C-alpha positions in Angstrom: 0.0 0.0 0.0 1.2 3.6 -0.6 2.4 5.4 2.5 3.9 8.7 3.6 7.1 9.0 5.6 7.7 11.9 7.9 10.9 13.3 9.3 10.9 14.9 12.7 13.8 17.2 13.5 13.9 19.8 16.3 10.2 19.8 16.5 9.7 20.5 12.8 7.9 18.2 10.4 9.2 17.8 6.9 7.9 15.5 4.3 10.5 13.1 2.9 10.0 10.7 0.1 11.2 7.1 -0.3 14.0 6.7 -2.9 13.8 4.5 -5.9 15.3 1.0 -5.6 17.1 1.5 -8.9 20.8 1.6 -8.5 22.5 4.1 -10.8 26.1 3.9 -12.0 27.8 6.3 -9.7 31.5 6.0 -9.1 32.1 5.9 -5.3 34.7 8.4 -4.0 35.4 8.3 -0.3 38.3 10.4 1.1 39.7 10.2 4.7 37.1 9.4 7.4 37.5 11.5 10.5 36.2 11.2 14.1 35.5 14.4 16.0 37.5 13.2 19.0 40.3 10.8 20.0 39.9 7.8 22.2 41.8 9.8 24.9 39.4 12.7 24.7 36.4 10.3 24.6 37.5 8.6 27.9 38.2 12.1 29.4 34.6 13.2 28.6 33.1 9.9 29.9 34.9 10.3 33.1 33.5 13.8 33.4 30.0 12.4 32.9 30.7 9.7 35.5 31.5 12.6 37.9 28.0 14.0 37.2 26.6 10.6 37.9 28.5 10.3 41.2 27.2 13.8 42.2 23.6 12.6 41.5 23.0 15.0 38.6 22.0 12.1 36.3 21.8 8.3 36.5 22.4 7.5 32.9 23.3 9.4 29.7 23.6 8.4 26.1 26.9 9.8 24.9 27.6 9.9 21.2 30.5 10.6 18.8 30.5 11.5 15.1 32.4 10.2 12.2 32.5 12.3 9.0 33.9 12.5 5.5 34.2 15.5 3.1 34.5 15.6 -0.6 32.7 12.3 -0.9 30.6 10.8 -3.7 28.5 7.7 -3.0 25.6 5.9 -4.6 23.0 6.1 -1.8 21.0 3.2 -3.2 24.0 1.0 -3.4 25.2 1.9 0.2 21.7 1.2 1.5 21.6 -2.1 -0.3 24.9 -3.1 1.2 24.0 -1.9 4.7 20.7 -3.8 4.6 22.5 -6.9 3.5 24.9 -6.6 6.5 22.2 -5.9 9.1 18.7 -7.0 7.8 17.4 -4.3 10.2 13.7 -4.3 10.8 13.4 -0.5 10.3 15.7 -0.1 7.3 14.7 3.0 5.3 16.2 5.1 2.5 14.9 8.6 2.2 15.7 11.7 0.2 14.8 15.3 1.3 16.3 17.8 -1.1 20.0 17.0 -1.4 20.0 15.0 1.8 19.9 11.2 1.9 19.1 9.3 5.1 20.4 5.8 4.8 19.0 4.0 7.9 19.4 0.5 9.3 17.8 1.0 12.6 16.9 -2.1 14.8 15.0 0.0 17.4 11.3 0.9 17.6 10.7 4.3 19.1 6.9 4.4 19.3 4.0 2.5 17.7 0.3 3.1 17.8 -2.3 0.5 17.0 -5.8 1.6 17.8 -5.7 3.0 21.3 -2.5 1.0 22.3 0.9 2.7 22.3 4.1 0.7 22.4 7.7 1.7 23.0 10.8 -0.5 22.9 13.9 1.2 24.4 17.0 -0.7 23.4 20.1 -0.7 25.6 22.7 -3.4 25.6 24.8 -4.5 22.6 27.0 -7.5 22.0 28.9 -8.7 18.9 27.9 -11.8 16.9 30.2 -14.8 16.3 30.3 -17.1 13.3 30.9 -20.0 15.8 27.5 -21.1 17.0 28.6 -22.1 20.5 30.5 -18.9 21.0 27.6 -16.8 19.7 25.3 -18.4 22.2 27.7 -17.8 25.0 27.9 -14.1 24.0 24.1 -13.8 23.8 23.7 -15.5 27.2 26.4 -13.2 28.8 24.4 -10.2 27.5 21.2 -11.6 28.9 22.6 -11.8 32.4 24.9 -8.7 32.4 24.0 -6.6 35.4 25.6 -3.6 33.7 23.5 -4.0 30.5 20.3 -4.6 32.6 21.0 -1.4 34.6 21.3 0.6 31.4 18.2 -1.0 29.9 15.9 -0.5 33.0 16.9 3.1 33.3 15.8 3.8 29.7 12.7 1.7 30.3 11.8 3.8 33.3 12.1 7.0 31.2 9.9 5.5 28.6 7.3 4.4 31.2 7.3 8.0 32.5 6.9 9.4 29.0 4.0 7.1 28.2 2.3 7.9 31.5 1.7 11.4 30.3 -0.7 10.2 27.6 -2.0 7.0 29.2 -5.2 6.1 30.9 -4.7 5.6 34.6 -3.1 2.3 35.5 -2.6 1.1 31.9 1.2 1.5 31.6 2.7 -2.1 31.5 6.1 -3.7 30.9 5.4 -6.4 28.4 9.0 -7.6 28.0 11.9 -7.0 30.3 15.5 -7.5 29.2 14.7 -9.4 26.0 17.7 -10.2 24.0 17.0 -10.1 20.2 19.4 -11.3 17.7 20.1 -9.4 14.5 22.5 -10.3 11.7 25.3 -8.2 12.9 24.7 -7.8 16.7 22.7 -9.0 19.7 20.6 -6.3 21.3 18.8 -6.1 24.7 15.4 -4.4 24.6 12.4 -4.0 26.8 8.8 -3.3 25.7 6.4 -1.0 27.5 2.8 -0.2 26.5 -0.2 1.7 27.5 -3.8 2.6 26.5 -4.2 6.1 25.3 -6.4 8.7 26.9 -9.4 9.7 24.8 -8.8 12.5 22.2 -5.0 12.1 22.4 -3.5 13.1 19.0 -0.1 12.6 17.4 1.2 16.0 18.6 0.4 15.0 22.2 2.2 11.7 21.9 5.3 13.2 20.3 5.5 16.0 22.9 5.3 13.4 25.7 7.8 10.9 24.3 10.3 12.7 22.1 13.3 12.5 22.0 13.5 8.8 22.6 14.3 7.6 26.1 17.2 5.4 24.9 19.0 8.3 23.2 18.8 10.7 26.2 19.2 9.5 29.7 17.7 9.8 33.2 16.5 12.3 34.3 15.8 13.2 30.7 16.0 17.0 30.7 19.3 17.1 32.7 20.7 14.4 30.4 19.8 16.5 27.3 21.6 19.5 28.9 24.8 17.5 29.4 24.6 16.0 25.9 24.6 19.5 24.5 27.6 20.4 26.7 29.8 17.3 26.1 29.1 16.2 22.5 31.2 18.0 20.0 28.7 18.2 17.1 24.9 18.5 16.8 23.1 15.2 16.2 20.7 16.5 13.6 18.3 13.7 12.6 20.4 11.1 14.4 18.6 9.9 17.5 15.4 11.4 16.1 12.6 9.4 14.6 11.5 8.1 11.2 8.3 6.2 10.3 4.9 6.2 8.7 1.3 7.1 9.6 -1.6 5.2 8.2 -4.8 6.7 7.1 -6.6 5.5 10.2 -4.0 7.4 12.4 -2.0 4.3 13.4 1.8 4.8 13.1 5.2 3.3 13.6 8.4 5.2 14.2 11.9 3.9 14.7 14.8 5.5 16.5 17.3 6.9 14.0 20.5 5.0 14.8 22.9 3.0 12.6 22.3 5.7 10.0 24.5 7.4 7.4 23.6 11.0 6.4 24.8 12.1 3.0 24.4 15.5 1.3 24.8 15.1 -2.5 25.4 18.7 -3.3 27.9 19.4 -0.5 29.5 16.0 -0.9 29.5 15.5 2.9 28.8 12.3 4.8 28.5 11.7 8.5 27.1 9.3 11.1 27.0 9.1 14.9 27.3 6.2 17.3 26.9 6.1 21.0 26.4 4.1 24.2 24.9 4.5 27.6 27.0 5.8 30.4 26.1 4.6 33.9 28.0 4.2 37.2 28.9 0.6 36.3 30.5 1.5 32.9 34.1 1.2 31.9 35.1 4.1 29.6 37.4 1.8 27.6 34.6 -0.7 27.0 32.2 2.0 26.0 34.7 3.2 23.4 34.8 -0.4 22.0 31.0 -0.5 21.9 30.9 2.7 19.8 33.4 1.2 17.4 31.4 -2.1 17.2 28.3 -0.1 16.2 30.3 1.9 13.7 31.9 -1.2 12.2 28.9 -2.2 10.0 28.5 1.4 8.7 32.2 1.4 7.8 31.7 -1.9 5.9 28.8 -0.5 4.0 31.0 2.4 2.8 33.9 0.1 2.0 36.2 1.6 4.6 37.8 0.3 7.8 38.0 1.7 11.3 41.8 1.4 10.9 41.6 4.1 8.2 39.9 6.6 10.6 41.7 9.9 11.5 40.9 11.0 15.0 40.9 14.8 15.1 41.1 15.7 18.8 
């Protein structure tokens, strides 16, 4: 069926159109890939965020870094095809808005409405896959029982529960799945599912105001986490950590969290993507850095480059 996709960014709604599946003969040109900060600077900033956690300013924060490339020419359809082959992500989308392409391989649902039921699935907890079946199962089991990952996940879940409570009928907010580990082609992910029944006469604007930005991409408490994100992240996120999705004629909708996403401007020949992880009192800055690189690895592969080629700028 035909559908319309919407892009939400900084509270503004801009219509974006799906891109043709046809792959044109564009010669790919990718220069040096840069990271906005070095591993040393990343660890320094994470330690500062841990100091905020120790003081009680926040309990959790999603801290992100950006990779970028200038003077680049890619075939967005081809990159999307490759990225989708690598991830088989349930919320894969390719959109074009003017000269901007959004090449998305998101595994995470932000918010879904079916009738009067609203569902959110905050995702926190990532582990690599292994080609060895026994080792892969061991990795998945370790993720399932990791106290650190459960702590990250439940904090994001609590934020989502609070968000939904603003538009829910009294007593209807429920946790349908706690610490579920879902396996994707490239990673294992821990997610929880929370739902509610909507108050009468609740519209899309009410829901977005209550739930956006996504709980998993901010922190707890949400407003303080957003304040610290603005202070410690070196570049604006743009559409990254926003939401993409569709709205049916009957008012039902489904939006994903914009993660694992490459942004490309065809006219300016600029490309960028963010990755991040949750910072809690239990985290190890070195391991959080490794998690960021794990999430970036598939995006690098889709572009035909390696993390070993990255130039760290600060």
